[in-house]
C-alpha positions in Angstrom: 9.9 -37.9 17.9 10.0 -34.2 18.8 13.3 -32.4 19.0 14.0 -30.6 22.3 12.9 -27.2 20.9 10.2 -28.2 18.5 6.6 -27.3 19.2 3.6 -29.4 18.3 1.4 -26.3 18.3 -0.6 -25.8 15.1 0.8 -23.3 12.6 -0.9 -19.9 13.3 0.5 -17.7 10.6 4.2 -17.8 11.4 5.5 -20.5 13.8 9.1 -21.1 14.8 10.9 -24.4 14.8 14.1 -24.2 16.8 16.7 -26.9 16.3 19.0 -27.8 19.1 22.7 -27.6 18.4 23.6 -31.2 19.0 26.9 -30.5 20.8 26.0 -27.3 22.6 22.9 -25.7 24.1 23.3 -22.7 21.7 20.7 -21.1 19.5 20.7 -18.2 17.1 17.9 -16.2 15.6 18.7 -18.0 12.3 17.8 -21.2 14.0 14.6 -19.6 15.3 13.6 -18.1 12.0 10.1 -19.1 10.8 10.0 -21.7 8.1 7.3 -19.7 6.4 6.7 -16.0 6.7 10.0 -14.1 7.2 10.2 -11.7 10.1 12.3 -9.1 8.3 10.4 -5.8 8.8 12.3 -3.5 11.1 10.9 -0.7 13.3 11.4 2.0 10.7 9.5 -0.1 8.1 6.5 -0.7 10.5 6.4 3.0 11.5 6.5 4.2 7.9 3.9 1.6 6.8 1.5 2.9 9.4 2.2 6.5 8.3 1.9 5.7 4.6 -1.4 4.0 5.2 -3.0 7.3 6.3 -1.6 9.6 3.6 -2.8 9.2 0.0 -5.2 10.5 -2.6 -7.8 10.9 0.2 -5.7 13.7 1.6 -4.1 15.1 -1.6 -7.3 15.1 -3.7 -10.5 14.2 -1.8 -9.9 16.6 1.1 -11.1 19.5 -1.1 -14.6 18.0 -1.6 -14.8 17.4 2.1 -14.4 21.1 2.8 -16.8 22.0 0.0 -19.4 19.6 1.4 -19.3 20.3 5.2 -17.4 23.6 5.3 -13.9 24.0 6.8 -15.1 23.6 10.4 -17.4 20.7 9.6 -14.7 18.9 7.7 -12.3 19.4 10.6 -14.7 18.0 13.1 -15.4 15.0 10.9 -11.7 14.2 10.4 -11.0 14.6 14.2 -13.9 12.2 15.1 -12.7 9.6 12.6 -9.1 10.2 13.8 -10.2 9.3 17.4 -12.0 6.3 16.2 -8.9 5.1 14.3 -6.7 5.7 17.3 -8.9 3.5 19.5 -9.1 0.8 16.8 -5.4 0.8 16.4 -4.8 0.6 20.1 -7.1 -2.5 20.1 -5.2 -4.0 17.3 -1.9 -3.3 19.0 -2.9 -5.2 22.1 -3.8 -8.3 20.2 -1.0 -8.0 17.6 1.7 -7.8 20.3 0.2 -10.7 22.2 -0.2 -12.9 19.1 1.6 -11.4 16.1 0.4 -13.2 13.1 0.1 -12.1 9.5 -3.4 -11.4 8.2 -4.5 -10.9 11.7 -8.1 -9.5 11.4 -9.8 -12.7 10.4 -7.6 -14.9 12.8 -8.5 -12.7 15.8 -12.2 -12.7 15.0 -12.2 -16.4 14.4 -10.4 -17.2 17.7 -12.0 -14.8 20.0 -15.6 -14.5 18.7 -16.8 -16.9 16.0 -15.0 -18.8 13.2 -17.7 -17.7 10.8 -16.9 -14.0 11.5 -13.3 -14.6 10.9 -14.1 -16.3 7.5 -16.3 -13.4 6.4 -13.9 -10.7 7.6 -10.9 -12.4 5.9 -12.5 -12.8 2.4 -14.1 -9.3 2.5 -10.8 -7.7 3.4 -8.9 -9.7 0.8 -11.4 -8.7 -1.9 -11.2 -5.0 -0.8 -7.5 -4.8 -1.3 -7.6 -6.8 -4.5 -10.0 -4.3 -6.0 -7.8 -1.5 -4.6 -5.0 -2.8 -6.8 -7.4 -2.3 -9.8 -8.3 1.2 -8.7 -4.6 2.2 -8.4 -3.8 0.6 -11.8 -6.6 2.8 -13.4 -5.3 5.8 -11.5 -1.7 5.2 -12.6 -2.6 5.5 -16.3 -4.5 8.7 -15.7 -1.8 10.3 -13.7 1.0 9.6 -16.2 -1.2 10.6 -19.1 -1.2 14.2 -17.6 2.4 14.4 -19.0 2.1 12.0 -21.9 -1.4 12.4 -23.3 -0.6 10.7 -26.6 0.3 7.3 -25.1 -2.5 4.9 -24.2 -2.9 4.9 -20.3 -3.2 1.1 -20.2 0.6 1.0 -21.0 1.4 2.9 -17.9 -1.0 0.8 -15.9 0.8 -2.3 -17.0 4.2 -0.8 -16.1 3.0 0.1 -12.6 1.6 -3.4 -12.1 5.0 -4.9 -13.0 6.6 -2.5 -10.5 4.1 -3.3 -7.7 4.6 -7.0 -8.3 8.3 -6.7 -8.3 8.3 -5.1 -4.8 6.3 -8.0 -3.4 7.8 -10.9 -5.3 11.2 -11.4 -3.9 11.1 -10.6 -0.2 9.0 -8.8 2.4 12.0 -6.5 2.9 11.4 -5.3 -0.6 7.9 -4.3 0.3 9.0 -2.7 3.5 11.8 -0.7 1.8 9.4 0.5 -1.0 6.8 1.6 1.5 9.4 3.3 3.7 10.6 5.6 0.8 7.1 6.1 -0.5 5.8 7.2 2.9 8.8 9.4 3.5 8.1 11.3 0.2 4.5 11.8 1.3 5.4 12.9 4.8 7.9 15.5 3.4 5.2 16.7 1.0 2.6 17.3 3.8 5.1 19.0 6.1 6.2 21.3 3.3 2.5 22.0 2.4 1.7 22.9 6.0 4.6 25.3 6.3 3.9 27.0 3.0 0.2 27.1 3.8 0.8 28.8 7.1 3.1 31.2 5.4 0.4 32.1 2.9 -2.1 32.6 5.7 0.2 35.0 7.5 0.9 37.0 4.3 4.5 35.8 3.9 3.7 34.3 0.5 1.0 35.3 -2.0 0.9 39.0 -1.1 -2.2 38.8 1.1 -2.8 38.5 4.8 -5.6 35.9 5.0 -5.8 35.2 8.8 -9.0 33.2 9.7 -11.5 35.1 7.5 -11.7 32.3 4.9 -12.1 29.6 7.6 -14.9 31.5 9.4 -16.8 31.9 6.1 -19.3 29.0 6.0 -17.6 27.0 8.7 -20.5 24.4 9.0 -22.2 25.2 5.8 -23.3 21.6 5.2 -24.9 21.1 8.6 -25.2 17.7 10.2 -25.7 15.8 6.9 -22.6 17.5 5.5 -20.5 16.4 8.5 -21.9 12.9 8.2 -21.0 12.7 4.5 -17.4 13.7 5.3 -17.3 10.9 8.0 -17.4 8.5 5.1 -14.7 10.3 3.1 -12.5 10.7 6.1 -12.9 7.0 6.9 -11.9 6.0 3.4 -8.9 8.3 3.7 -7.7 6.7 6.9 -8.1 3.1 5.7 -4.7 1.5 5.5 -3.7 2.3 9.0 -4.7 -1.2 10.1 -1.9 -2.6 7.9 0.3 -2.5 11.0 -1.7 -5.6 12.1 -1.1 -7.4 8.9 2.7 -6.7 9.1 2.9 -8.0 12.8 3.5 -11.5 11.6 6.5 -10.4 9.6 7.9 -7.8 12.1 11.4 -8.5 13.4 10.4 -7.5 16.9 6.6 -7.1 17.1 6.4 -6.5 20.9 8.5 -3.4 20.4 7.8 -2.2 16.8 4.0 -2.5 16.7 3.3 -0.5 19.9 5.8 2.1 18.9 4.0 2.6 15.6 0.6 2.6 17.2 1.5 5.1 19.9 2.3 7.7 17.1 -1.1 7.2 15.3 -2.9 10.0 17.1 -0.1 12.6 16.6 0.3 11.6 12.9 -3.4 12.0 12.4 -3.3 15.4 14.2 -0.4 16.6 12.0 -0.9 15.1 8.6 -4.7 15.2 8.3 -6.3 17.6 10.8 -3.6 20.3 10.4 -3.6 19.9 6.7 -7.4 20.2 6.5 -7.2 23.2 8.7 -4.6 24.9 6.4 -6.7 24.2 3.3 -9.8 25.7 5.1 -7.8 28.8 6.0 -6.5 29.4 2.4 -9.3 28.2 0.0 -12.9 29.3 0.5 -15.4 26.3 0.8 -17.4 27.6 -2.2 -14.4 27.6 -4.6 -15.6 25.3 -7.4 -12.2 23.8 -7.8 -12.6 22.1 -4.4 -15.7 20.1 -5.4 -14.4 19.3 -8.8 -10.9 18.1 -7.8 -10.3 14.5 -8.9 -7.2 12.4 -9.8 -8.2 13.3 -13.4 -7.7 17.0 -12.7 -4.7 17.3 -10.4 -4.2 20.9 -11.4 -7.1 21.9 -9.2 -6.4 19.6 -6.2 -6.4 21.5 -2.9 -2.7 21.0 -2.4 -2.0 22.4 -5.9 -4.3 25.4 -5.2 -2.4 26.3 -2.0 1.0 25.9 -3.7 -0.2 28.2 -6.6 -1.4 30.9 -4.1 2.2 30.8 -2.8 3.5 31.5 -6.3 4.8 28.0 -7.0 3.8 27.7 -10.7 5.1 24.1 -11.2 2.7 23.0 -8.4 0.6 20.8 -10.6 3.6 18.9 -11.9 5.0 18.5 -8.4 1.7 17.1 -7.1 1.3 14.8 -10.1 4.7 13.3 -9.3 3.6 12.9 -5.6 0.4 11.2 -6.7 2.4 8.7 -8.7 4.2 7.6 -5.5 0.9 7.5 -3.7 -0.6 5.3 -6.4 2.4 2.9 -6.3 2.3 2.9 -2.5 -1.4 2.0 -2.4 -1.1 -0.7 -5.0 2.0 -2.1 -3.3 0.1 -2.3 0.0 -2.9 -3.8 -1.8 -0.8 -6.7 -3.1 1.0 -7.2 0.2 -2.1 -7.1 2.5 -4.4 -9.2 0.3 -1.7 -11.9 -0.3 -1.1 -12.3 3.4 -4.8 -12.4 4.3 -5.3 -15.1 1.6 -2.3 -17.0 2.9 -3.7 -16.9 6.5 -7.2 -18.0 5.3 -5.5 -21.0 3.7 -3.6 -21.8 6.9 -6.9 -21.9 8.8 -8.6 -24.1 6.2 -10.8 -21.4 4.9 -9.2 -21.1 1.4 -7.6 -23.7 -0.9 -4.4 -25.2 0.5 -2.4 -24.1 -2.6 -2.4 -20.6 -1.2 -0.2 -21.8 1.7 2.7 -22.4 -0.7 5.8 -20.3 0.1 9.0 -19.4 -1.7 12.3 -19.9 0.1 12.2 -16.1 0.8 9.0 -16.5 2.7 6.6 -15.1 0.1 3.2 -16.7 -0.3 3.7 -16.9 -4.0 0.3 -18.4 -5.1 -1.6 -16.0 -2.9 0.3 -13.1 -4.4 -0.2 -14.2 -8.0 -3.9 -14.9 -7.5 -4.4 -11.4 -6.0 -2.5 -9.9 -8.9 -4.6 -11.8 -11.4 -7.9 -10.7 -9.7 -6.7 -7.1 -9.5 -5.7 -7.0 -13.2 -9.0 -8.6 -14.1 -11.0 -6.0 -12.2 -8.9 -3.3 -13.9 -9.7 -4.7 -17.3 -13.4 -4.6 -16.4 -13.1 -0.8 -16.2 -12.2 -0.9 -19.9 -15.2 -2.9 -21.0 -18.4 -1.2 -22.1 -19.3 1.8 -20.0 -17.6 0.6 -16.8 -20.8 -0.7 -15.1 -19.2 -3.9 -14.0 -16.2 -2.0 -12.6 -18.4 0.4 -10.7 -20.3 -2.5 -9.0 -17.0 -4.1 -8.1 -16.0 -0.9 -6.4 -19.3 -0.6 -4.6 -19.0 -4.2 -3.3 -15.7 -3.2 -1.6 -16.8 0.2 -0.4 -17.6 -0.6 3.2 -15.1 -3.4 3.7 -12.6 -1.2 5.5 -15.2 0.0 8.0 -16.4 -3.6 8.5 -12.7 -4.6 9.2 -12.4 -1.9 11.8 -15.6 -3.0 13.5 -14.2 -6.6 13.5 -10.9 -5.4 15.1 -12.8 -3.5 17.8 -15.2 -6.4 18.5 -12.3 -8.9 18.6 -10.4 -6.8 21.1 -13.4 -6.4 23.4 -13.8 -10.2 23.5 -10.1 -10.8 23.8 -9.8 -8.7 26.9 -12.9 -10.2 28.4 -11.6 -13.7 27.8 -8.2 -12.8 29.1 -9.5 -11.6 32.4 -12.1 -14.4 32.6 -9.4 -17.0 32.4 -7.6 -15.5 35.3 -4.7 -13.9 33.5 -3.0 -10.7 34.7 -3.2 -7.6 32.6 0.3 -6.7 33.7 1.6 -9.5 31.5 0.2 -8.0 28.3 3.1 -6.7 26.1 0.9 -3.7 25.3 -2.3 -2.6 26.9 -4.8 -0.5 25.0 -5.9 2.7 26.9 -9.5 3.4 28.0 -10.8 -0.1 27.7 -13.7 -0.9 27.3 -14.7 2.7 26.1 -12.2 2.6 23.2 -13.4 -0.5 21.4 -17.0 0.2 22.1 -16.7 3.8 20.7 -14.9 2.6 17.6 -17.3 -0.3 17.0 -20.4 2.0 17.5 -19.1 4.7 15.2 -18.2 2.2 12.6 -21.7 0.7 12.6 -23.3 4.1 12.5 -21.2 5.1 9.4 -22.0 1.8 7.7 -25.7 2.3 8.2 -26.0 6.0 7.4 -23.3 6.5 4.7 -25.8 6.1 1.9 -28.5 8.3 3.5 -28.0 11.2 1.0 -28.7 8.9 -1.9 -32.2 8.1 -0.5 -32.9 11.7 0.2 -32.3 12.8 -3.3 -35.2 13.9 -5.5 -35.7 11.8 -7.5 -34.0 8.8 -5.8 -31.3 7.2 -7.9 -32.3 3.6 -7.0 -29.3 1.8 -8.5 -26.8 4.2 -6.7 -28.7 4.0 -3.4 -28.7 0.1 -3.5 -25.0 0.0 -4.6 -24.0 2.2 -1.6 -25.1 -0.6 0.8 -24.3 -3.7 -1.3 -21.2 -4.5 0.8 -23.3 -5.2 3.9 -25.4 -8.1 2.5 -22.3 -9.5 0.8 -20.6 -9.7 4.2 -23.7 -11.2 5.7 -23.8 -13.9 3.0 -20.2 -14.9 3.7 -20.9 -15.0 7.4 -24.3 -16.8 7.2 -23.2 -19.5 4.7 -20.1 -20.4 6.6 -22.0 -20.5 9.9 -24.7 -22.8 8.5 -22.3 -25.1 6.7 -19.8 -25.4 9.6 -22.3 -25.0 12.4 -20.2 -22.5 14.3 -21.3 -20.8 17.5 -20.1 -17.9 19.6 -17.1 -19.1 21.6 -17.6 -19.0 25.4 -15.1 -16.7 27.1 -13.6 -19.6 29.1 -13.1 -21.6 25.9 -11.4 -18.8 23.9 -8.0 -20.0 22.7 -5.3 -17.7 24.0 -2.4 -20.1 23.8 -2.0 -21.7 20.4 1.1 -20.4 18.8 2.3 -18.6 21.9 5.2 -21.0 22.6 7.0 -20.2 19.4 6.3 -16.5 19.7 7.6 -16.3 23.3 10.7 -18.3 22.3 11.4 -16.0 19.4 11.0 -12.9 21.5 13.2 -14.3 24.2 15.9 -15.2 21.7 15.6 -11.8 20.0 16.0 -9.9 23.4 18.9 -12.1 24.4 20.8 -11.7 21.2 20.0 -8.0 21.0 21.4 -7.5 24.4 24.5 -9.4 23.3 25.0 -6.8 20.6 24.6 -9.1 17.5 21.8 -11.0 16.0 24.2 -13.2 14.0 26.6 -14.5 16.5 25.8 -17.7 18.3 25.3 -17.0 22.0 25.1 -19.3 25.0 21.5 -20.1 25.8 19.9 -21.9 28.6 16.9 -23.9 27.3 15.1 -23.4 30.6 15.1 -19.6 30.1 12.4 -19.5 27.4 10.3 -22.1 29.3 10.3 -19.8 32.4 9.3 -16.9 30.1 6.4 -19.0 28.8 5.3 -19.9 32.3 5.2 -16.2 33.2 3.0 -15.6 30.2 0.5 -18.1 31.3 0.3 -17.0 34.9 
């Protein structure tokens, strides 16, 4: 027999079971708390997670090679185009994530709004990508710390960083959120200081020379069209991680408010932290400076940020940037463990992964999903130590396009979601957040994502002679995704879901109830006090949602 506030809706990545106070019709948010994933991420966590996802080694290190390849103007155009793509993709994600905030959302949305086979393929590919990211960051951690302590085996520091990353994720989602908040804050402060110092150098305030725009105008588009196209790929990799907002929606304290607030800032963050930073580098460092092309995490002393700081006379610049890179590595690895464990948990909920990965701790942590991801990440890292690293290189290549494929999946899912929403006679005014410029936005993001996936390895085939293994490896992620999709489709016999049959309601009752309770108690001034509650109120809210 069902209790008055208990829903029989299937679990969709974070349901809520609300028990009635037997003597009074009173409910608290503690009563409405999910029995599984814990909605503990506050607005500041969500905002900083979305910021932290865009700032990493792609900006601090790889931005130099972008300018060397396409010229300062070409790199700026490429980053702006990808920035617009990311904004539209994030807007699409925001509309779905506020309507149905579930953890590991990419595969769930694709499976519900398009085809279950697509959801299966997206989920496993996205999980694999972040699991390998953990391995990449472990390898990077050892290299970065070795800059200061060259006599100690870097594998020791990699192991220490793995323990730190796991600790952030092991006890509560709040631990992950707090860690990302402070990591992102450090990166934001670094970029702001860099931009201020860079502009001061350009104006002659530091460095003893008035540079103006002469460096930027020198070889602005030196790489031509292919140069800009190559930077599209680098810029796309740099921006990957912004979609983590969608993964965190299922554990956001107030997704209808927090997720849109974070997404609305995406465009301005991209403009400030990437486009303006690239512009400053292009103003200060000539595109043909050999240090730009050779900058890697192994040689932080010649990263573009370090070079600009050195021009300003900051001699400890290399040490400062090395310390910043450590926080970046920990942040990326931390996010890798979080995102992949939630996606694996969600796959298990939908019957697309072993049921053991649904197991949770009392603190709402998918413990076996987290441990499995940690094991795979550590295993991939160990592969980098075996032989000449061929296995590790192929593991990286397999995950190379996964981020772009995920973005395409988000855009396609939103296009179908809105079509189904309107086809079923629902009012757009009832959407908690509405993406701007539909359908242009998702179509633009999907089209550009497909173009990048298809053309990103073109330079490898135009080389003379052609490096066949490298050329094949640059595209290996596409057939891998196709195999996941095709096998599941054949085995399960799935089809494209008709618009009128798209499921827009499962899991909504619990979400509407939680939001109504949150709004009610927030207005009362306390989320802990028991407040009087009319059980008809949330039913009326749900009826409005369905109109």
